[in-house]
N, C-alpha and C positions, 0 to 999 in steps of 0.2 A: 349552680342551681340545676335541679334535674328537669328534664323535659316535662311539660304539662303543668308546672307550678306557675300560678298566676300571682306575681308579686304585688299587684295592686289590691289583692284581697288576702292579706297575711293572717287574718284571724276570722273566726266564725261570725263575729258581729258585723264586720265589714261585708262579708259575703251575704249575710242575711239582709242587710240594708239594700244591697244591690238587687237581690232576688225580690224583695218587696216592691221595688220600682218596676221590675220587668214582668212579674206574674200578676194576673188579675186578682183584685182584692179578695174575692170570695174563695178563690183557689189557694191563695197564700194562707188565708185563715184556716182552711181545711188542712193544708200541709203542716202548718206550724202548731195547730191545736192538738189537744188530746181529749179523750172522753173521761167521764166520771170526774169532773172538776179538775182534770189534769193531774190526778194523783200519781199515776204511773209515769207520766212525763217528768214530774218533779223527782220522783224516786230514781228514774234512769239517769237524769242529769246529776243528781247527788252522788249516786254510786260511781259514775264515771269520774267525777271530780275527786272522789276519795282515793282513786288509784294513784299510787306514787311509784315512780320508777327509781330504782337504785342503781346509779352508774357504778361500774367497776373499772376504775381508771388503772392504767399501768398494768393490765393483765393481758395475757395472750388471748387474742380473739381467733377462734377456730371456725367462725361462720355460724349461721343459724338456719334453721329449717322450721318454718311455721306451718308446713303442710299437715293435713289431717285427713282421716277417712271418716266419712259420714254416710250412713246407709249404703256401705259397700263402694262408694265412689271416693277416689282420692282427689282432694282439693288442695290448692296452693296456700290457703289461709283458713283459719278456723272461724271465719265469718263470711257473710254474703250480703246480697242485696235483697232486702225484705219486700214483702207485698205492700203495695200502696194503691188503694182504690182510686179510680178516676185520675190516674197520673196524666193522661193526655190533656186534661183540662189545665194542668199546671204548666206543662211544656209539650208542644206537639211531638208525637211519636216517642215520648219518653220511655214507655215500656220496652220498645224495640231497642232504643239507644242503650238502656241499662242492661237489657238481656245480652246485647253484643259485648258490652264492657265486661259483664260477668263471664261470658264464654271466653273472651280473650284473656282475662285474668285468672281463669280457672277457679272461680268461686261460685257458690250456689246462687241461683236467682229464683225468687218466688213470685208467682203471678197471682194477683188477687182475683177473686170471683167477679168483682166489679171493675175489672180492668177495662181500659179502652182499646186493648189489643186482644186478638183471638188466641185461644189455646193453641190452635194450629200454627199460627204465625210465630209465636214464642217457641214452640217445640221445634220449628224449622231452624230458628236462629240458634237455639241452644243445643241442637242435635238431640232433642228428647231428654235433656238433663235438667230441665227446669222443675221446680217444685210448684205445688198449687195450694193456695189457701182457700179451702172450700167453706163458703158461707152456706150453711144448710138451708136450701130453699124450702118453702112451705109445700110446694108441689113436688111430689116424689117423681113425677115424670121429668121435670126439669133436672132434678138431681141425677136421675138415671142417665139422661142425655149427656150431662156434663161428664159423668164417670165414663160413659162409653167413649166420648171424644178423647178424654185423657188416656184411656187404654190404647185407643187407635194411634195416638201420638207417641206412645211409649213412656 
């Protein structure tokens, strides 16, 4: 078994049940739910479940490389850690924890406008390589301040 694998949670349902016990109810509901009557949530699950891998037994394996370049930055995988607003309500310091994991694994990290961590803190952790999900504020002064801070952090 590889390091970091927790054998007491071998599948998603067991991990979900454990999380439900540890995360405050309102925060778990926010994390687990989707908007617009969960249409996209259902579609995402359905699409993932439709993926089928085809093993190629008894063939020479020459290794693999999942790295990709996105916006001029080379990453070790073609996926990353997406934005999730109010993460810190789900688990203390989770934006920082996930930003560190993304930096260590060399995958993209995206910070939400409604994060519980600052732009500056995440930029420090990711060495300025984080992405930002901008919810366009009604007040253009707020937007301009966010954009200024993002530029200053690289």
